[in-house]
VOPAGU-2260 file (C-alpha; in pm, 1 decimal, decimal comma):
REM VOPAGU-2260
SITE   aa  ch    i         X         Y         Z
SITE  MET   A    0   -2542,5    1218,6    2681,5
SITE  GLY   A    1   -2837,5    1448,9    2627,2
SITE  PHE   A    2   -2786,0    1788,9    2469,8
SITE  GLY   A    3   -3142,9    1915,0    2492,9
SITE  TYR   A    4   -3333,9    2065,1    2779,7
SITE  GLY   A    5   -3586,2    1783,3    2781,0
SITE  PHE   A    6   -3594,8    1443,2    2617,5
SITE  ASP   A    7   -3316,4    1416,4    2360,7
SITE  TYR   A    8   -3496,3    1245,7    2072,2
SITE  THR   A    9   -3173,0    1226,3    1868,5
SITE  PHE   A   10   -3050,1     953,2    2102,7
SITE  ILE   A   11   -3288,0     716,4    1923,8
SITE  ILE   A   12   -3066,0     719,9    1616,5
SITE  LEU   A   13   -2794,1     538,6    1812,6
SITE  ILE   A   14   -3016,5     244,1    1905,8
SITE  PRO   A   15   -2932,8      31,3    1595,7
SITE  ALA   A   16   -2562,1      71,8    1665,1
SITE  MET   A   17   -2609,4     -11,0    2033,5
SITE  LEU   A   18   -2802,2    -325,8    1948,2
SITE  LEU   A   19   -2543,6    -432,5    1689,5
SITE  SER   A   20   -2260,5    -367,9    1936,5
SITE  ALA   A   21   -2428,4    -575,9    2206,4
SITE  TRP   A   22   -2493,8    -859,2    1961,0
SITE  ALA   A   23   -2136,4    -845,6    1826,0
SITE  GLN   A   24   -1982,1    -860,7    2173,4
SITE  SER   A   25   -2205,8   -1152,6    2264,4
SITE  LYS   A   26   -2119,2   -1327,5    1937,6
SITE  VAL   A   27   -1745,3   -1286,7    1994,8
SITE  SER   A   28   -1769,7   -1421,5    2347,3
SITE  SER   A   29   -1986,9   -1721,0    2263,0
SITE  THR   A   30   -1794,4   -1814,8    1946,4
SITE  PHE   A   31   -1455,5   -1782,8    2113,0
SITE  ASN   A   32   -1571,6   -1986,0    2412,5
SITE  GLU   A   33   -1715,4   -2254,4    2183,6
SITE  TYR   A   34   -1393,8   -2303,6    1989,5
SITE  SER   A   35   -1174,4   -2258,6    2296,2
SITE  ARG   A   36   -1307,6   -2593,7    2411,5
SITE  ILE   A   37   -1195,6   -2766,3    2090,6
SITE  GLN   A   38    -827,8   -2856,6    2077,6
SITE  ALA   A   39    -654,1   -2840,0    1739,9
SITE  ARG   A   40    -542,6   -3184,7    1629,8
SITE  GLY   A   41    -199,7   -3057,1    1527,1
SITE  ASN   A   42    -119,6   -3012,5    1897,4
SITE  ILE   A   43      53,0   -2676,3    1842,8
SITE  THR   A   44      19,3   -2383,5    2081,9
SITE  ALA   A   45    -113,5   -2048,8    1962,3
SITE  ASP   A   46     216,0   -1867,5    2023,6
SITE  ALA   A   47     408,3   -2136,7    1836,5
SITE  ALA   A   48     163,0   -2110,2    1548,1
SITE  ALA   A   49     211,8   -1733,0    1536,4
SITE  LYS   A   50     590,5   -1775,1    1532,1
SITE  LEU   A   51     559,0   -2027,9    1249,7
SITE  LEU   A   52     358,5   -1783,1    1038,0
SITE  LEU   A   53     597,8   -1498,5    1114,1
SITE  SER   A   54     898,4   -1712,3    1020,6
SITE  LEU   A   55     758,1   -1749,0     668,6
SITE  TYR   A   56     829,2   -1377,9     627,4
SITE  GLY   A   57    1167,9   -1385,5     799,5
SITE  MET   A   58    1016,5   -1248,5    1120,3
SITE  GLY   A   59    1071,3   -1545,2    1348,5
SITE  TYR   A   60    1282,8   -1320,6    1570,0
SITE  MET   A   61     982,1   -1112,1    1676,2
SITE  PRO   A   62     909,4   -1133,4    2050,8
SITE  ILE   A   63     577,3   -1296,7    2137,2
SITE  ASN   A   64     479,2   -1185,5    2484,2
SITE  HIS   A   65     227,7   -1322,1    2732,3
SITE  VAL   A   66       2,7   -1041,3    2859,8
SITE  SER   A   67    -269,2   -1060,6    3121,8
SITE  GLY   A   68    -639,4   -1043,3    3049,9
SITE  ASN   A   69    -892,5   -1209,3    2825,1
SITE  LEU   A   70    -873,3   -1131,0    2452,3
SITE  THR   A   71    -632,3    -843,3    2514,8
SITE  ASP   A   72    -426,6    -971,3    2224,2
SITE  HIS   A   73    -261,4    -710,3    2003,9
SITE  TYR   A   74      31,2    -632,3    1780,1
SITE  ASP   A   75     233,6    -334,7    1902,1
SITE  PRO   A   76     376,9    -148,0    1600,6
SITE  THR   A   77     590,2      82,6    1815,5
SITE  ASN   A   78     821,2    -190,6    1945,5
SITE  ARG   A   79     717,5    -461,0    1697,9
SITE  THR   A   80     600,7    -722,3    1945,0
SITE  LEU   A   81     314,2    -969,5    1938,9
SITE  ASN   A   82     119,6    -978,1    2264,0
SITE  LEU   A   83    -109,9   -1270,1    2342,4
SITE  SER   A   84    -352,6   -1289,2    2633,6
SITE  ASP   A   85    -408,1   -1554,6    2898,4
SITE  SER   A   86    -683,5   -1710,6    2688,9
SITE  VAL   A   87    -455,6   -1741,0    2385,0
SITE  TYR   A   88     -87,4   -1770,3    2481,0
SITE  GLY   A   89      17,3   -2131,2    2530,6
SITE  GLN   A   90    -329,7   -2258,9    2444,0
SITE  ARG   A   91    -390,4   -2529,1    2182,7
SITE  SER   A   92    -748,7   -2452,9    2089,8
SITE  ILE   A   93    -882,9   -2361,5    1746,8
SITE  ALA   A   94    -994,5   -2023,6    1879,6
SITE  SER   A   95    -660,3   -1931,0    2034,2
SITE  ILE   A   96    -467,3   -2030,0    1721,4
SITE  GLY   A   97    -703,2   -1823,4    1506,1
SITE  VAL   A   98    -659,6   -1514,9    1723,8
SITE  ALA   A   99    -280,5   -1552,8    1739,5
SITE  ALA   A  100    -266,0   -1591,6    1361,2
SITE  HIS   A  101    -475,2   -1275,2    1322,6
SITE  GLU   A  102    -225,8   -1076,7    1530,2
SITE  ALA   A  103      58,2   -1226,1    1326,2
SITE  GLY   A  104    -133,5   -1098,0    1023,9
SITE  HIS   A  105    -101,2    -744,6    1160,0
SITE  ALA   A  106     273,7    -788,7    1205,4
SITE  ILE   A  107     302,7    -909,7     847,1
SITE  GLN   A  108      97,1    -611,5     729,7
SITE  HIS   A  109     346,9    -384,0     903,0
SITE  GLU   A  110     643,5    -566,9     751,2
SITE  GLU   A  111     493,7    -527,6     403,8
SITE  ASN   A  112     393,3    -162,4     461,9
SITE  TYR   A  113      24,9    -235,5     408,6
SITE  SER   A  114    -107,7     116,0     343,9
SITE  PRO   A  115    -427,7     113,4     555,0
SITE  LEU   A  116    -233,1     -11,3     858,9
SITE  ILE   A  117      40,7     249,4     815,3
SITE  ILE   A  118    -218,7     525,4     782,8
SITE  ARG   A  119    -408,7     401,0    1088,5
SITE  ASN   A  120     -93,7     386,9    1298,8
SITE  LYS   A  121       0,5     741,9    1201,4
SITE  ILE   A  122    -337,8     898,2    1274,5
SITE  VAL   A  123    -400,8     731,3    1612,1
SITE  PRO   A  124    -238,6    1006,9    1828,6
SITE  VAL   A  125    -409,6    1284,4    1631,6
SITE  VAL   A  126    -748,3    1109,3    1638,1
SITE  ASN   A  127    -732,9    1058,3    2015,2
SITE  ILE   A  128    -672,5    1428,5    2075,6
SITE  ALA   A  129    -923,5    1539,5    1812,2
SITE  THR   A  130   -1199,0    1315,7    1952,2
SITE  GLN   A  131   -1157,6    1451,3    2304,5
SITE  ALA   A  132   -1141,3    1809,7    2178,6
SITE  SER   A  133   -1449,0    1759,6    1959,7
SITE  GLN   A  134   -1669,4    1669,3    2256,5
SITE  PHE   A  135   -1550,9    1970,8    2455,6
SITE  LEU   A  136   -1591,8    2216,5    2167,4
SITE  PHE   A  137   -1933,1    2080,3    2069,6
SITE  ILE   A  138   -2079,6    2102,8    2419,2
SITE  ILE   A  139   -1926,1    2443,2    2496,5
SITE  GLY   A  140   -2044,6    2568,6    2158,9
SITE  LEU   A  141   -2401,4    2465,1    2238,0
SITE  ILE   A  142   -2390,5    2621,4    2585,0
SITE  VAL   A  143   -2268,8    2961,1    2461,6
SITE  ALA   A  144   -2455,6    2937,3    2128,8
SITE  ASN   A  145   -2134,2    2968,6    1932,3
SITE  PHE   A  146   -2189,8    2759,0    1623,1
SITE  MET   A  147   -1835,6    2805,1    1497,2
SITE  LEU   A  148   -1726,6    2597,1    1797,5
SITE  VAL   A  149   -2007,8    2349,3    1734,9
SITE  ASP   A  150   -1904,3    2307,6    1371,4
SITE  LEU   A  151   -1538,6    2272,5    1467,1
SITE  GLY   A  152   -1634,8    2000,5    1714,3
SITE  ILE   A  153   -1820,5    1814,8    1440,3
SITE  ILE   A  154   -1527,6    1848,7    1199,3
SITE  LEU   A  155   -1283,8    1713,4    1458,6
SITE  PHE   A  156   -1517,4    1420,9    1530,3
SITE  THR   A  157   -1485,5    1309,6    1168,4
SITE  GLY   A  158   -1133,4    1200,6    1263,0
SITE  SER   A  159   -1286,3     930,6    1482,6
SITE  LEU   A  160   -1509,9     823,6    1196,0
SITE  ALA   A  161   -1210,7     806,4     960,5
SITE  PHE   A  162   -1023,5     589,6    1211,6
SITE  HIS   A  163   -1307,5     339,1    1241,9
SITE  LEU   A  164   -1361,5     322,8     866,5
SITE  ILE   A  165    -993,4     256,9     794,0
SITE  THR   A  166    -982,2      -1,5    1074,2
SITE  LEU   A  167   -1227,7    -224,8     888,4
SITE  PRO   A  168   -1001,5    -315,9     592,0
SITE  VAL   A  169    -704,7    -349,2     828,4
SITE  GLU   A  170    -879,9    -604,8    1049,1
SITE  ILE   A  171   -1046,5    -795,4     765,0
SITE  ASN   A  172    -717,9    -817,4     573,6
SITE  ALA   A  173    -533,9    -945,6     883,2
SITE  SER   A  174    -793,7   -1221,1     924,2
SITE  MET   A  175    -776,8   -1316,8     557,0
SITE  ARG   A  176    -397,4   -1339,6     578,7
SITE  ALA   A  177    -424,4   -1548,3     894,8
SITE  LEU   A  178    -666,6   -1801,2     748,0
SITE  LYS   A  179    -468,8   -1831,8     424,9
SITE  LEU   A  180    -141,8   -1894,1     608,7
SITE  LEU   A  181    -298,8   -2142,0     852,1
SITE  GLN   A  182    -423,0   -2334,8     550,0
SITE  GLN   A  183     -93,6   -2316,4     358,6
SITE  THR   A  184     107,4   -2438,7     658,0
SITE  ASN   A  185    -147,7   -2709,4     746,5
SITE  THR   A  186    -151,5   -2568,2    1098,3
SITE  LEU   A  187    -526,1   -2633,8    1111,7
SITE  TYR   A  188    -725,8   -2903,2     935,0
SITE  PRO   A  189   -1002,5   -2783,2     696,8
SITE  ASP   A  190   -1281,3   -2832,1     952,7
SITE  GLU   A  191   -1071,5   -2656,3    1217,3
SITE  LEU   A  192   -1005,6   -2373,0     974,6
SITE  GLU   A  193   -1380,8   -2319,2     950,6
SITE  GLY   A  194   -1393,8   -2282,0    1328,0
SITE  ALA   A  195   -1112,3   -2025,3    1324,2
SITE  LYS   A  196   -1294,1   -1838,1    1047,2
SITE  LYS   A  197   -1608,6   -1817,8    1259,9
SITE  VAL   A  198   -1409,0   -1674,8    1550,3
SITE  LEU   A  199   -1244,0   -1409,0    1334,1
SITE  THR   A  200   -1568,7   -1325,5    1155,1
SITE  ALA   A  201   -1739,1   -1269,9    1490,3
SITE  ALA   A  202   -1456,3   -1037,5    1590,6
SITE  ALA   A  203   -1495,0    -843,9    1264,2
SITE  TRP   A  204   -1853,9    -760,2    1356,9
SITE  THR   A  205   -1729,2    -561,0    1657,2
SITE  TYR   A  206   -1536,8    -333,2    1420,5
SITE  ILE   A  207   -1839,0    -298,7    1194,6
SITE  ALA   A  208   -2047,7    -203,3    1498,3
SITE  ALA   A  209   -1787,5      54,9    1604,1
SITE  ALA   A  210   -1788,6     209,0    1256,2
SITE  LEU   A  211   -2169,3     223,0    1252,7
SITE  THR   A  212   -2169,3     385,9    1596,6
SITE  SER   A  213   -1929,4     650,4    1471,8
SITE  VAL   A  214   -2137,7     718,2    1159,6
SITE  LEU   A  215   -2462,9     749,6    1353,5
SITE  THR   A  216   -2298,4     964,8    1621,3
SITE  LEU   A  217   -2185,8    1206,7    1350,7
SITE  VAL   A  218   -2540,6    1215,4    1211,5
SITE  ARG   A  219   -2672,7    1279,1    1562,6
SITE  LEU   A  220   -2433,1    1569,0    1620,1
SITE  ILE   A  221   -2543,1    1728,7    1294,3
SITE  MET   A  222   -2910,4    1683,0    1388,8
SITE  ILE   A  223   -2852,0    1847,1    1727,4
SITE  ARG   A  224   -2666,9    2135,2    1562,6
SITE  ASN   A  225   -2943,3    2193,4    1311,4
SITE  SER   A  226   -3218,2    2179,5    1573,8
SITE  ARG   A  227   -3042,3    2439,0    1788,6
SITE  ARG   A  228   -2995,6    2680,7    1497,5
SITE  ARG   A  229   -3364,6    2708,3    1426,9
């Protein structure tokens, strides 16, 4: 979105983040597809693997649901359910087992009150509202030349940045837990574990790209503010 009356030169600052995001999405897709074609020799399905990992923490009772879509997998902290997509649930590939184990990692984080996850869960509703309000206040502030509104919009946007920054340790920790448990339970052989690690590492880059986008967007907003105050 341009905020100037001509060419918005500040848009250039977002290009590195856009390129990283495009590369990360491509990397996730290609890596997942590659290891989706390789069946794990243990002949266990992804949902069964997730239940096995959860049972180690006395959480074998947790519902593991089949949801539609591709890589729409997620752990729902509100009703404590694991939700696995069409490309993961019931599948026996290295990729699907890695993804299911990652989501089990989130459930285990919740069970153990892992601080970054708890903080992220609590700030989600506030961040969603603050992010929407920040865009409105920033644009209106520029239109009416009210820099108190502009500054308030920038301050509210920092909530989005905080969310993305705290998401990084949450996601990386879930993957580390997943790989460690898959190894301890011999769910995947060592060479298969390397494949699962590549899948989860590729996914981690999408969160890094999102954080970078948020950082550079904040810088851009500040640049626009400063240019308009001259």
